[in-house]
N, C-alpha and C positions, 0 to 999 in steps of 0.2 A: 768309446772304446773301452769301459767297464766292463761290458759283456765278453770282452776278449778273455780275459782271464780263467771263465770258466768253458772256456773252448778244450783245453784239455781233460776236464772230468767229463763233457760229452762224449769226447773219443772213447774215453776208457768205459762209460757207460754205456753206450749207444744211444739211440736216441731216445729208447724207451725206457732204459733208465734213466736218463737223465731228467725227460719228463716227470719222472717218480720223484727225486731226487732235491728238483728246484724248487718245488714248495716247500719243503722240508727245510733246504735252506732259506729261503726266506723267511718264512716264522721262527726260525731259532736267530737268525741275525735281526729279527722287530724285535725278541723278548731280550735279546743281549742290550739294545739298541734302550729297553724300555726300561730295564732295571739300570742301565749306568745313568741315565738320567735321574730317577728316582734317588738316588744313591748320593749324585750331585746336589740333588735338592735337597736331602735331609741332612746334607756335610756343611750346606752353606745355612741352613737354618738353625741347628744346632748352638748353643751357647758356650761362648770360650770357656775351657776350663782355668780356673785360677790357678797361678803358679806356686808351688807351697816349696816357697826359699826360706 
């Protein structure tokens, strides 16, 4: 059912436009997921900041 959310894009862009747009969306989504994963890993490995009271 996840593919149904892209149907309006396919109707607006046409079959050829969607064929060009889909790989671009996949690359952007993968890059975003990779960057988010790296940020979470860096935040988990970062030492805790000492409180200055």
